Backbone bond lengths (Angstrom), bond angles and torsions (degrees), N, CA, C in turn:
res aa  C-N    CA-C-N  psi(-1)  N-CA   C-N-CA  omega(-1)  CA-C   N-CA-C  phi
1 X - - - 1.421 - - 1.498 107.83 -
2 X 1.297 118.39 115.49 1.469 122.82 -177.67 1.510 108.40 -108.12
3 X 1.324 116.02 136.24 1.459 121.43 177.14 1.519 107.32 -118.30
4 X 1.309 116.30 122.29 1.439 120.11 -179.44 1.525 107.35 -103.67
5 X 1.346 119.33 127.53 1.453 122.05 -179.13 1.522 107.79 -70.93
6 X 1.360 114.90 148.73 1.449 120.38 179.80 1.499 111.35 -72.56
7 X 1.348 118.50 -32.23 1.444 122.88 174.63 1.480 108.85 -126.16
8 X 1.347 118.03 128.25 1.467 118.67 178.52 1.514 109.68 -68.60
9 X 1.338 116.43 126.97 1.421 122.19 -179.18 1.509 109.82 -145.96
10 X 1.295 117.31 131.51 1.483 119.60 -179.67 1.485 111.39 -101.47
11 X 1.323 119.17 6.00 1.420 120.05 -179.64 1.532 113.75 -101.88
12 X 1.307 117.28 -4.61 1.447 122.51 179.71 1.519 108.80 -118.82
13 X 1.336 117.35 128.59 1.459 120.31 177.57 1.499 109.01 -76.14
14 X 1.308 115.85 126.60 1.458 122.66 179.25 1.546 107.58 -125.72
15 X 1.339 119.08 107.32 1.453 120.58 -176.77 1.521 113.73 -61.72
16 X 1.348 118.31 -20.12 1.437 121.05 179.11 1.510 113.56 -66.77
17 X 1.356 116.49 -17.02 1.453 118.95 -180.00 1.490 111.97 -79.94
18 X 1.325 118.39 -13.42 1.464 121.02 178.82 1.522 107.24 -80.59
19 X 1.349 114.90 119.39 1.480 119.65 -178.80 1.522 108.49 -118.58
20 X 1.334 117.13 140.99 1.459 118.87 176.33 1.509 111.37 -65.22
21 X 1.337 115.18 146.17 1.432 122.77 179.49 1.533 108.55 -80.60
22 X 1.322 118.17 134.27 1.477 118.35 176.22 1.521 109.78 -63.06
23 X 1.322 116.37 141.55 1.473 119.80 -178.34 1.503 111.29 -114.16
24 X 1.333 116.66 37.56 1.470 118.15 174.97 1.530 108.67 -79.84
25 X 1.327 115.03 169.65 1.469 120.85 -176.43 1.493 111.48 -65.06
26 X 1.339 120.20 -19.48 1.445 123.51 -177.43 1.523 111.87 -115.54
27 X 1.312 117.39 23.84 1.465 119.78 -174.58 1.522 110.97 -78.82
28 X 1.328 113.83 157.71 1.465 120.88 176.48 1.507 106.35 -132.43
29 X 1.323 115.46 165.88 1.462 119.98 -179.85 1.503 109.83 -137.47
30 X 1.315 115.18 143.92 1.454 119.81 173.95 1.525 106.80 -109.11
31 X 1.289 118.07 120.98 1.451 122.73 -174.80 1.497 113.55 -94.30
32 X 1.366 116.89 21.70 1.452 119.22 -177.21 1.540 108.19 -90.98
33 X 1.315 114.07 141.97 1.490 119.72 -177.73 1.529 109.50 -91.49
34 X 1.326 117.16 134.40 1.470 119.96 175.18 1.515 111.90 -78.35
35 X 1.346 116.79 -2.87 1.439 119.19 -176.29 1.520 111.24 -101.64
36 X 1.301 119.09 -9.43 1.467 121.71 -175.11 1.512 109.49 -99.86
37 X 1.348 115.80 123.82 1.442 121.14 177.50 1.526 111.14 -106.96
38 X 1.309 118.72 -2.86 1.433 121.42 -179.29 1.525 110.10 -80.98
39 X 1.324 116.89 150.19 1.465 119.80 176.96 1.530 108.03 -95.32
40 X 1.337 117.48 132.24 1.415 120.34 -176.25 1.535 113.01 -72.85
41 X 1.308 115.95 151.52 1.468 120.80 174.62 1.521 107.70 -72.23
42 X 1.327 117.91 163.50 1.479 118.23 179.76 1.501 113.55 -56.02
43 X 1.343 118.26 -38.90 1.456 120.23 -179.73 1.528 110.85 -68.66
44 X 1.352 116.59 -38.11 1.461 118.84 178.34 1.543 110.24 -69.47
45 X 1.318 114.56 -37.05 1.479 120.56 177.73 1.488 111.31 -61.46
46 X 1.345 117.08 -43.55 1.462 121.50 -179.89 1.539 109.31 -66.13
47 X 1.352 115.62 -42.01 1.475 118.66 -179.89 1.533 110.11 -66.09
48 X 1.335 116.95 -38.22 1.456 121.04 179.38 1.523 111.38 -65.54
49 X 1.357 117.00 -36.40 1.469 119.80 177.59 1.530 110.33 -66.13
50 X 1.357 116.40 -41.15 1.449 118.79 178.56 1.518 111.63 -64.97
51 X 1.364 116.80 -42.84 1.452 119.19 179.56 1.512 110.78 -66.12
52 X 1.353 116.88 -38.75 1.480 119.62 177.85 1.498 111.35 -62.43
53 X 1.373 115.86 -40.02 1.470 117.36 177.71 1.505 112.64 -65.65
54 X 1.354 116.79 -40.25 1.461 121.90 177.17 1.551 110.85 -61.54
55 X 1.316 114.86 -46.37 1.438 119.46 -179.42 1.525 111.30 -64.35
56 X 1.344 116.02 -41.43 1.434 120.93 177.82 1.545 112.07 -59.93
57 X 1.333 115.15 -45.23 1.449 118.86 179.12 1.539 110.98 -64.30
58 X 1.304 116.83 -40.42 1.471 120.02 179.76 1.509 110.75 -63.74
59 X 1.323 117.55 -45.39 1.451 119.98 -179.45 1.510 111.03 -65.27
60 X 1.341 116.85 -37.01 1.482 119.27 178.40 1.512 110.71 -67.42
61 X 1.354 117.73 -39.91 1.460 120.70 176.81 1.503 113.20 -63.06
62 X 1.350 116.75 -42.22 1.460 120.69 178.61 1.525 109.54 -67.27
63 X 1.334 117.37 -38.25 1.445 120.30 177.83 1.514 111.55 -64.27
64 X 1.328 116.53 -38.49 1.465 121.49 178.55 1.528 109.62 -66.06
65 X 1.336 115.61 -41.31 1.475 119.79 178.90 1.519 110.73 -61.52
66 X 1.344 117.89 -43.89 1.430 120.70 178.40 1.525 111.86 -64.00
67 X 1.368 116.13 -39.96 1.427 120.78 177.81 1.528 111.57 -61.01
68 X 1.362 115.94 -42.68 1.466 119.57 177.47 1.513 111.36 -62.52
69 X 1.318 116.88 -41.76 1.485 120.59 177.22 1.529 111.53 -59.37
70 X 1.339 116.05 -44.97 1.466 118.75 178.39 1.531 111.36 -62.65
71 X 1.330 114.86 -40.88 1.469 119.58 179.44 1.523 110.37 -61.15
72 X 1.334 115.70 -39.67 1.472 119.74 178.45 1.532 111.82 -62.10
73 X 1.335 116.00 -43.47 1.449 120.26 179.35 1.540 108.87 -63.69
74 X 1.321 117.40 -45.14 1.430 121.22 179.23 1.554 110.94 -61.84
75 X 1.312 116.40 -40.13 1.435 120.90 178.35 1.525 112.36 -61.48
76 X 1.347 115.05 -46.47 1.479 120.63 177.69 1.488 110.67 -62.25
77 X 1.333 118.57 -38.63 1.454 121.19 177.80 1.517 110.21 -64.33
78 X 1.302 117.36 -40.67 1.462 120.73 179.59 1.523 110.50 -66.03
79 X 1.320 116.72 -41.73 1.478 120.40 177.89 1.513 110.87 -62.65
80 X 1.307 117.95 -43.81 1.465 120.62 179.15 1.521 111.28 -62.77
81 X 1.352 115.52 -40.64 1.448 119.26 179.66 1.510 111.13 -64.39
82 X 1.345 116.16 -39.65 1.467 118.65 177.74 1.516 111.57 -67.68
83 X 1.308 116.74 -36.00 1.464 120.30 177.11 1.517 109.92 -64.30
84 X 1.316 116.19 -40.64 1.475 118.82 179.43 1.510 111.48 -67.33
85 X 1.312 116.64 -37.88 1.446 120.03 177.95 1.541 111.77 -66.87
86 X 1.343 115.07 -37.16 1.454 118.71 -177.40 1.546 113.41 -78.32
87 X 1.287 116.66 -26.17 1.469 120.91 -175.95 1.497 109.28 -98.30
88 X 1.317 118.89 99.80 1.460 120.19 178.92 1.517 112.26 -74.22
89 X 1.325 117.22 -21.87 1.434 120.89 -175.45 1.529 112.70 -96.29
90 X 1.321 118.47 19.25 1.458 119.66 177.34 1.529 110.15 -76.34
91 X 1.294 116.87 142.48 1.409 121.79 -176.91 1.535 110.70 -87.46
92 X 1.310 115.45 166.80 1.443 120.39 178.10 1.530 112.03 -63.85
93 X 1.349 115.51 -32.54 1.454 119.88 178.68 1.522 111.55 -64.77
94 X 1.341 116.37 -40.58 1.480 119.44 177.96 1.552 110.62 -64.25
95 X 1.315 114.30 -42.40 1.467 118.08 178.36 1.516 112.04 -60.30
96 X 1.384 113.70 -45.79 1.471 118.72 177.97 1.525 112.36 -62.77
97 X 1.337 116.75 -38.92 1.449 119.97 178.52 1.532 111.78 -63.37
98 X 1.349 114.34 -42.38 1.490 118.37 178.24 1.517 110.33 -64.12
99 X 1.312 117.53 -40.88 1.473 121.41 179.44 1.518 109.99 -63.39
100 X 1.340 117.68 -45.40 1.465 121.23 176.54 1.506 112.98 -60.11
101 X 1.313 115.02 -40.44 1.467 119.18 177.36 1.511 111.94 -59.98
102 X 1.351 116.09 -48.14 1.445 120.08 179.16 1.534 112.76 -64.06
103 X 1.326 116.11 -40.47 1.464 119.44 176.89 1.515 112.98 -61.97
104 X 1.317 116.15 -39.93 1.472 119.11 178.95 1.528 110.91 -67.41
105 X 1.310 117.68 -37.85 1.485 120.96 177.31 1.509 110.21 -66.03
106 X 1.317 119.61 -42.70 1.435 122.80 179.27 1.541 111.15 -65.02
107 X 1.323 115.57 -40.74 1.476 120.78 178.57 1.538 109.63 -64.00
108 X 1.314 115.50 -44.54 1.479 121.85 178.79 1.541 111.66 -57.79
109 X 1.338 114.68 -47.84 1.467 120.71 179.28 1.499 113.22 -64.08
110 X 1.328 117.71 -42.03 1.475 120.68 179.71 1.546 110.82 -68.07
111 X 1.346 115.78 -37.45 1.455 119.31 177.32 1.520 111.60 -64.13
112 X 1.339 116.76 -45.85 1.468 120.79 177.46 1.535 111.31 -57.50
113 X 1.301 115.55 -45.72 1.455 120.62 -178.36 1.523 111.40 -64.84
114 X 1.367 116.73 -42.01 1.445 120.74 179.01 1.552 110.00 -61.97
115 X 1.302 116.67 -45.41 1.466 121.38 -179.27 1.534 109.97 -62.65
116 X 1.307 116.12 -42.65 1.486 119.79 179.53 1.504 111.22 -64.80
117 X 1.323 118.76 -42.58 1.448 121.75 177.88 1.522 111.91 -64.33
118 X 1.326 117.16 -41.24 1.450 120.55 177.84 1.530 110.82 -64.12
119 X 1.314 117.29 -43.87 1.465 119.58 177.94 1.516 112.15 -62.01
120 X 1.314 115.40 -42.00 1.473 119.13 179.38 1.529 110.11 -63.76
121 X 1.319 118.16 -43.94 1.436 122.47 179.41 1.542 110.97 -60.64
122 X 1.342 116.59 -42.91 1.450 120.15 179.33 1.528 111.68 -66.08
123 X 1.337 116.55 -37.25 1.451 119.04 176.57 1.490 111.10 -65.33
124 X 1.337 117.60 -43.38 1.474 120.60 178.74 1.501 111.71 -62.80
125 X 1.323 116.98 -45.32 1.477 120.80 179.81 1.538 110.42 -62.16
126 X 1.337 115.71 -42.45 1.503 118.93 179.43 1.522 110.72 -64.97
127 X 1.337 115.76 -39.44 1.466 120.20 179.21 1.529 109.50 -64.12
128 X 1.329 117.47 -45.28 1.438 121.12 -179.17 1.522 110.85 -64.35
129 X 1.340 117.05 -41.27 1.443 120.24 179.84 1.514 111.22 -66.70
130 X 1.340 117.46 -42.34 1.473 119.81 -179.11 1.524 108.34 -65.65
131 X 1.320 119.95 -37.51 1.468 122.04 177.45 1.509 109.81 -63.70
132 X 1.333 116.46 -43.42 1.456 121.48 -179.42 1.529 109.86 -64.08
133 X 1.318 117.57 -43.21 1.454 121.34 -178.55 1.506 113.54 -73.90
134 X 1.341 117.45 -37.75 1.437 118.94 -169.39 1.538 114.00 -104.35
135 X 1.290 119.94 -4.40 1.430 120.31 -179.06 1.544 112.77 -110.59
136 X 1.307 117.04 22.47 1.454 120.49 176.61 1.498 110.19 -78.83
137 X 1.354 118.38 157.98 1.463 119.75 -177.32 1.496 112.94 -66.96
138 X 1.313 119.37 -21.98 1.468 121.47 -179.66 1.490 114.37 -90.54
139 X 1.311 118.45 5.01 1.471 121.69 -174.49 1.510 112.97 -64.50
140 X 1.314 118.46 -33.30 1.422 122.01 177.44 1.511 112.85 -60.37
141 X 1.325 115.39 -38.65 1.466 120.86 -179.63 1.534 110.62 -67.20
142 X 1.358 116.77 -36.86 1.457 119.58 -176.62 1.527 113.11 -83.47
143 X 1.319 116.94 -40.90 1.451 119.38 -177.14 1.504 114.16 -83.89
144 X 1.339 115.34 -46.62 1.477 118.72 -176.44 1.505 110.17 63.66
145 X 1.294 118.13 -162.60 1.447 123.33 173.75 1.527 112.85 70.82
146 X 1.299 114.10 -170.02 1.457 120.95 -176.19 1.497 111.19 -91.42
147 X 1.337 114.99 170.16 1.471 119.02 176.21 1.528 112.67 -58.86
148 X 1.329 115.34 -37.58 1.469 120.21 -179.97 1.506 111.07 -62.59
149 X 1.341 117.14 -39.58 1.462 120.66 178.22 1.520 110.74 -68.21
150 X 1.334 117.31 -39.23 1.470 120.43 177.08 1.507 110.88 -63.93
151 X 1.329 117.61 -40.30 1.491 121.43 178.33 1.537 110.09 -62.23
152 X 1.322 116.14 -41.02 1.486 120.27 178.74 1.532 110.38 -63.03
153 X 1.355 115.01 -43.31 1.471 118.84 179.76 1.506 111.07 -63.65
154 X 1.328 114.48 -42.25 1.462 120.75 179.31 1.528 109.68 -61.92
155 X 1.342 117.78 -44.11 1.444 122.50 -179.47 1.547 109.98 -60.56
156 X 1.326 115.21 -49.30 1.472 119.01 -177.05 1.519 110.53 -66.90
157 X 1.343 118.57 -36.74 1.442 119.95 178.31 1.550 110.26 -64.79
158 X 1.347 115.96 -42.00 1.456 119.59 178.25 1.519 110.21 -61.12
159 X 1.327 117.85 -43.85 1.458 121.39 177.37 1.512 112.38 -58.78
160 X 1.344 116.82 -44.84 1.442 121.04 179.89 1.509 111.07 -64.67
161 X 1.345 116.77 -41.33 1.450 120.08 -179.95 1.516 111.64 -66.29
162 X 1.314 117.46 -34.04 1.471 120.45 -179.36 1.509 110.49 -70.02
163 X 1.317 116.68 -35.89 1.501 119.97 -177.25 1.494 112.30 -79.76
164 X 1.315 120.56 -8.14 1.445 121.60 -179.59 1.496 111.87 -66.55
């Protein structure tokens, strides 16, 4: 479900802008935030490139894993179909049992994929919201403290946002 804002604005957090990342074997990800208008320093830019590469590799590996699982289910379905074609004396109960087995596998795979996509979307929305809340120019005035304390606050806020 995608929600497009009527006016593009980077100062208002809109959860509809968070979209799940495709998890196909050839998927890619853009790790840029639509909420950030600041330009990164060279060290932040280098770190962002490394993180983006790591995230891209992780998403591609997970996509490949899902593709392999789907291929396994398709392979088992093909084997069962060949067994049914080869066995003329199979009963209706065996056919029904095989169909139920395949349906349960497909349901299990689709449920896993749906849960993974939902978790990924919630993580991305929480990350975008925490960046929006914690990377404003006035944040130093509100948070104060050391960088370590700010990191702890950011971590706890991200955890709270994910559990919502």
